[in-house]
ZATORMI-102198 format. One record per residue (C-alpha): x, y, z; residue number from 1. Coordinates in Angstrom, 2 decimals, padded with zeros to 5 digits. Layout:
residues N
c1->X; c2->Y; c3->Z; seq->NUM
...
***
This chain:
residues 225
c1->-007.97; c2->-073.74; c3->163.07; seq->1
c1->-010.27; c2->-076.56; c3->161.92; seq->2
c1->-012.58; c2->-074.01; c3->160.31; seq->3
c1->-009.62; c2->-072.43; c3->158.54; seq->4
c1->-008.46; c2->-075.79; c3->157.17; seq->5
c1->-011.98; c2->-076.58; c3->155.95; seq->6
c1->-012.07; c2->-073.24; c3->154.14; seq->7
c1->-008.71; c2->-073.99; c3->152.52; seq->8
c1->-009.70; c2->-077.37; c3->151.03; seq->9
c1->-011.62; c2->-075.96; c3->148.00; seq->10
c1->-008.65; c2->-073.69; c3->147.23; seq->11
c1->-006.25; c2->-076.62; c3->147.44; seq->12
c1->-008.42; c2->-078.87; c3->145.25; seq->13
c1->-008.64; c2->-076.10; c3->142.66; seq->14
c1->-004.85; c2->-076.25; c3->142.32; seq->15
c1->-004.72; c2->-080.05; c3->142.51; seq->16
c1->-007.05; c2->-080.60; c3->139.55; seq->17
c1->-004.67; c2->-078.98; c3->137.06; seq->18
c1->-004.28; c2->-081.47; c3->134.19; seq->19
c1->-001.20; c2->-079.96; c3->132.53; seq->20
c1->001.29; c2->-080.53; c3->135.39; seq->21
c1->-000.21; c2->-083.99; c3->136.03; seq->22
c1->000.45; c2->-084.85; c3->132.39; seq->23
c1->003.96; c2->-083.46; c3->132.80; seq->24
c1->004.65; c2->-085.78; c3->135.75; seq->25
c1->003.30; c2->-088.76; c3->133.82; seq->26
c1->005.53; c2->-087.94; c3->130.83; seq->27
c1->008.50; c2->-087.71; c3->133.19; seq->28
c1->007.68; c2->-091.08; c3->134.75; seq->29
c1->007.70; c2->-092.68; c3->131.30; seq->30
c1->010.99; c2->-091.08; c3->130.30; seq->31
c1->014.51; c2->-092.41; c3->130.78; seq->32
c1->015.05; c2->-090.05; c3->133.74; seq->33
c1->011.61; c2->-090.75; c3->135.14; seq->34
c1->012.39; c2->-091.27; c3->138.80; seq->35
c1->014.75; c2->-088.36; c3->139.36; seq->36
c1->012.94; c2->-085.77; c3->137.25; seq->37
c1->009.48; c2->-086.63; c3->138.60; seq->38
c1->010.69; c2->-086.45; c3->142.20; seq->39
c1->012.41; c2->-083.13; c3->141.46; seq->40
c1->009.27; c2->-081.72; c3->139.86; seq->41
c1->007.13; c2->-082.85; c3->142.81; seq->42
c1->009.48; c2->-081.30; c3->145.37; seq->43
c1->009.57; c2->-078.06; c3->143.38; seq->44
c1->005.77; c2->-078.04; c3->143.08; seq->45
c1->005.15; c2->-078.47; c3->146.82; seq->46
c1->007.77; c2->-075.84; c3->147.61; seq->47
c1->006.29; c2->-073.37; c3->145.13; seq->48
c1->002.78; c2->-073.68; c3->146.54; seq->49
c1->004.04; c2->-073.35; c3->150.11; seq->50
c1->006.25; c2->-070.37; c3->149.21; seq->51
c1->003.45; c2->-068.22; c3->147.77; seq->52
c1->000.94; c2->-069.29; c3->150.41; seq->53
c1->003.27; c2->-068.60; c3->153.33; seq->54
c1->004.31; c2->-065.26; c3->151.84; seq->55
c1->000.71; c2->-064.14; c3->151.32; seq->56
c1->-000.17; c2->-065.31; c3->154.83; seq->57
c1->002.63; c2->-063.28; c3->156.36; seq->58
c1->001.74; c2->-060.22; c3->154.29; seq->59
c1->-001.95; c2->-060.42; c3->155.17; seq->60
c1->-001.41; c2->-060.92; c3->158.89; seq->61
c1->001.17; c2->-058.13; c3->159.17; seq->62
c1->-000.12; c2->-055.52; c3->156.71; seq->63
c1->-003.41; c2->-056.18; c3->154.94; seq->64
c1->-005.69; c2->-057.38; c3->157.72; seq->65
c1->-004.62; c2->-054.75; c3->160.29; seq->66
c1->-005.29; c2->-051.99; c3->157.74; seq->67
c1->-008.68; c2->-053.48; c3->156.88; seq->68
c1->-009.59; c2->-053.62; c3->160.55; seq->69
c1->-008.63; c2->-050.00; c3->161.00; seq->70
c1->-010.73; c2->-048.99; c3->158.01; seq->71
c1->-013.64; c2->-051.30; c3->158.88; seq->72
c1->-013.43; c2->-052.77; c3->155.37; seq->73
c1->-013.95; c2->-056.43; c3->156.14; seq->74
c1->-016.51; c2->-056.85; c3->153.28; seq->75
c1->-013.52; c2->-056.53; c3->150.95; seq->76
c1->-012.39; c2->-059.96; c3->152.14; seq->77
c1->-015.62; c2->-061.33; c3->150.67; seq->78
c1->-015.62; c2->-059.19; c3->147.53; seq->79
c1->-012.16; c2->-060.28; c3->146.37; seq->80
c1->-012.92; c2->-064.03; c3->146.02; seq->81
c1->-016.32; c2->-063.29; c3->144.47; seq->82
c1->-014.80; c2->-061.06; c3->141.78; seq->83
c1->-011.95; c2->-063.49; c3->141.12; seq->84
c1->-014.39; c2->-066.40; c3->141.01; seq->85
c1->-016.61; c2->-064.65; c3->138.48; seq->86
c1->-013.55; c2->-064.04; c3->136.32; seq->87
c1->-012.55; c2->-067.72; c3->136.46; seq->88
c1->-016.09; c2->-068.85; c3->135.61; seq->89
c1->-016.14; c2->-066.57; c3->132.57; seq->90
c1->-012.70; c2->-067.82; c3->131.48; seq->91
c1->-013.76; c2->-071.45; c3->131.92; seq->92
c1->-016.87; c2->-070.95; c3->129.79; seq->93
c1->-014.86; c2->-069.24; c3->127.04; seq->94
c1->-012.30; c2->-072.08; c3->127.04; seq->95
c1->-015.05; c2->-074.71; c3->126.87; seq->96
c1->-016.57; c2->-072.99; c3->123.85; seq->97
c1->-013.22; c2->-072.59; c3->122.11; seq->98
c1->-012.10; c2->-076.10; c3->123.04; seq->99
c1->-014.53; c2->-077.67; c3->120.62; seq->100
c1->-012.79; c2->-075.81; c3->117.81; seq->101
c1->-009.24; c2->-076.83; c3->118.74; seq->102
c1->-007.69; c2->-079.72; c3->116.82; seq->103
c1->-007.06; c2->-082.74; c3->119.06; seq->104
c1->-003.48; c2->-083.00; c3->117.80; seq->105
c1->-002.63; c2->-079.38; c3->118.65; seq->106
c1->000.82; c2->-078.89; c3->120.11; seq->107
c1->001.33; c2->-078.95; c3->123.85; seq->108
c1->003.33; c2->-076.28; c3->125.70; seq->109
c1->007.05; c2->-076.40; c3->125.02; seq->110
c1->008.04; c2->-077.54; c3->128.50; seq->111
c1->005.86; c2->-080.65; c3->128.15; seq->112
c1->007.59; c2->-081.62; c3->124.91; seq->113
c1->010.96; c2->-081.46; c3->126.70; seq->114
c1->010.21; c2->-083.14; c3->130.02; seq->115
c1->011.98; c2->-086.35; c3->128.99; seq->116
c1->015.23; c2->-084.36; c3->128.86; seq->117
c1->014.93; c2->-082.52; c3->132.16; seq->118
c1->017.46; c2->-083.23; c3->134.87; seq->119
c1->016.13; c2->-083.53; c3->138.46; seq->120
c1->017.44; c2->-080.03; c3->139.27; seq->121
c1->015.79; c2->-078.44; c3->136.24; seq->122
c1->012.60; c2->-080.37; c3->136.86; seq->123
c1->012.46; c2->-079.00; c3->140.40; seq->124
c1->012.84; c2->-075.44; c3->139.07; seq->125
c1->010.09; c2->-076.03; c3->136.50; seq->126
c1->007.83; c2->-077.47; c3->139.20; seq->127
c1->008.49; c2->-074.53; c3->141.51; seq->128
c1->007.86; c2->-071.92; c3->138.81; seq->129
c1->004.73; c2->-073.63; c3->137.51; seq->130
c1->003.22; c2->-074.05; c3->140.97; seq->131
c1->004.16; c2->-070.61; c3->142.26; seq->132
c1->003.81; c2->-068.27; c3->139.30; seq->133
c1->001.24; c2->-069.74; c3->136.94; seq->134
c1->-001.56; c2->-067.13; c3->137.20; seq->135
c1->-004.30; c2->-069.50; c3->138.40; seq->136
c1->-002.11; c2->-071.14; c3->141.03; seq->137
c1->-000.67; c2->-067.81; c3->142.15; seq->138
c1->-004.10; c2->-066.24; c3->142.66; seq->139
c1->-005.44; c2->-069.26; c3->144.53; seq->140
c1->-002.36; c2->-069.54; c3->146.74; seq->141
c1->-002.58; c2->-065.84; c3->147.59; seq->142
c1->-006.27; c2->-066.25; c3->148.43; seq->143
c1->-005.39; c2->-069.21; c3->150.66; seq->144
c1->-002.69; c2->-067.13; c3->152.31; seq->145
c1->-005.27; c2->-064.46; c3->153.12; seq->146
c1->-007.46; c2->-067.10; c3->154.73; seq->147
c1->-004.52; c2->-068.40; c3->156.77; seq->148
c1->-003.51; c2->-064.90; c3->157.81; seq->149
c1->-007.06; c2->-064.27; c3->159.00; seq->150
c1->-007.54; c2->-067.62; c3->160.74; seq->151
c1->-004.08; c2->-068.37; c3->162.13; seq->152
c1->-003.43; c2->-066.94; c3->165.59; seq->153
c1->000.13; c2->-068.15; c3->166.13; seq->154
c1->003.08; c2->-069.51; c3->164.19; seq->155
c1->002.21; c2->-073.16; c3->164.88; seq->156
c1->-001.33; c2->-072.79; c3->163.51; seq->157
c1->-000.12; c2->-070.89; c3->160.46; seq->158
c1->002.54; c2->-073.52; c3->159.75; seq->159
c1->000.07; c2->-076.38; c3->160.05; seq->160
c1->-002.42; c2->-074.71; c3->157.72; seq->161
c1->000.26; c2->-073.89; c3->155.13; seq->162
c1->001.50; c2->-077.49; c3->155.23; seq->163
c1->-002.02; c2->-078.98; c3->154.95; seq->164
c1->-002.90; c2->-076.67; c3->152.07; seq->165
c1->000.35; c2->-077.40; c3->150.22; seq->166
c1->-000.02; c2->-081.17; c3->150.65; seq->167
c1->-003.63; c2->-081.28; c3->149.44; seq->168
c1->-002.80; c2->-078.97; c3->146.51; seq->169
c1->000.02; c2->-081.36; c3->145.53; seq->170
c1->-001.80; c2->-084.71; c3->145.84; seq->171
c1->-002.32; c2->-085.20; c3->142.10; seq->172
c1->001.36; c2->-084.43; c3->141.46; seq->173
c1->002.89; c2->-086.54; c3->144.22; seq->174
c1->000.49; c2->-089.51; c3->144.04; seq->175
c1->001.57; c2->-090.76; c3->140.56; seq->176
c1->005.23; c2->-090.58; c3->141.64; seq->177
c1->004.56; c2->-092.60; c3->144.80; seq->178
c1->002.40; c2->-095.16; c3->142.99; seq->179
c1->004.96; c2->-095.55; c3->140.24; seq->180
c1->007.79; c2->-095.97; c3->142.78; seq->181
c1->006.04; c2->-098.78; c3->144.63; seq->182
c1->004.28; c2->-100.38; c3->141.66; seq->183
c1->007.22; c2->-100.39; c3->139.26; seq->184
c1->006.59; c2->-102.15; c3->135.95; seq->185
c1->003.15; c2->-103.29; c3->137.05; seq->186
c1->001.74; c2->-099.79; c3->136.85; seq->187
c1->003.45; c2->-098.63; c3->133.65; seq->188
c1->000.48; c2->-099.76; c3->131.55; seq->189
c1->-001.92; c2->-097.77; c3->133.69; seq->190
c1->000.35; c2->-094.73; c3->133.53; seq->191
c1->000.49; c2->-094.95; c3->129.72; seq->192
c1->-003.31; c2->-095.19; c3->129.60; seq->193
c1->-003.61; c2->-092.15; c3->131.84; seq->194
c1->-001.22; c2->-090.31; c3->129.53; seq->195
c1->-003.34; c2->-091.06; c3->126.47; seq->196
c1->-006.57; c2->-090.11; c3->128.22; seq->197
c1->-005.13; c2->-086.80; c3->129.44; seq->198
c1->-003.80; c2->-085.97; c3->125.96; seq->199
c1->-007.27; c2->-086.51; c3->124.49; seq->200
c1->-009.22; c2->-084.57; c3->127.11; seq->201
c1->-006.74; c2->-082.11; c3->128.60; seq->202
c1->-008.47; c2->-078.98; c3->127.30; seq->203
c1->-011.87; c2->-080.02; c3->128.59; seq->204
c1->-010.41; c2->-081.00; c3->131.97; seq->205
c1->-008.59; c2->-077.69; c3->132.21; seq->206
c1->-011.76; c2->-075.72; c3->131.44; seq->207
c1->-013.80; c2->-077.68; c3->133.99; seq->208
c1->-011.05; c2->-077.15; c3->136.56; seq->209
c1->-011.18; c2->-073.39; c3->136.00; seq->210
c1->-014.97; c2->-073.45; c3->136.38; seq->211
c1->-014.54; c2->-075.36; c3->139.65; seq->212
c1->-012.06; c2->-072.76; c3->140.84; seq->213
c1->-014.47; c2->-069.94; c3->140.03; seq->214
c1->-017.46; c2->-071.61; c3->141.68; seq->215
c1->-015.45; c2->-072.42; c3->144.81; seq->216
c1->-014.18; c2->-068.84; c3->145.14; seq->217
c1->-017.67; c2->-067.41; c3->144.67; seq->218
c1->-019.09; c2->-069.71; c3->147.36; seq->219
c1->-016.26; c2->-068.82; c3->149.74; seq->220
c1->-016.88; c2->-065.11; c3->149.15; seq->221
c1->-020.65; c2->-065.44; c3->149.67; seq->222
c1->-020.10; c2->-067.30; c3->152.95; seq->223
c1->-017.97; c2->-064.37; c3->154.16; seq->224
c1->-020.70; c2->-061.79; c3->153.47; seq->225
***
């Protein structure tokens, strides 16, 4: 199980270093409904990651891996992350090149411009949908589920690995909420500074994050060869 958890960490970090949802949480914290909406978003995010990961794990352990074993096609388990990783690297490079041509005051996605009006319930739904069904997160969570399905030998091990993966993948979302809750007014200045920095560099951070995802997936696939 330890080896499985170690293999999951790069996947989880690839989800964690997503600047857009982090900016969303920070904007929620600075809004009038900051506490409730940010907690709702965080809960939805963790649940979304766990939902896709657990589903992929169950599918792989019950259907995919047995069929691969029967067909002696285990190299496919290495080929999938390599191909996906190469795609992410290409996408990251394209975004880095285009990023230099994007105006710094370009509009952010619509949901970010409305986070200050989200109720806790709606924020949780947004967090769940963003974590579970955003293409990058979905692909990585499915890949993590395949790892768990391959490594987990019983329900307890699978549960532990899903929980560890979901927690690590959610650190950058949950941490600002926890810090803000305990720091109160003393950390508002730091949160505002983080907001400004993210707004200035969010496209570059996003591109680097995608490159990290691609490199991590390629390495994982090569190790499996």
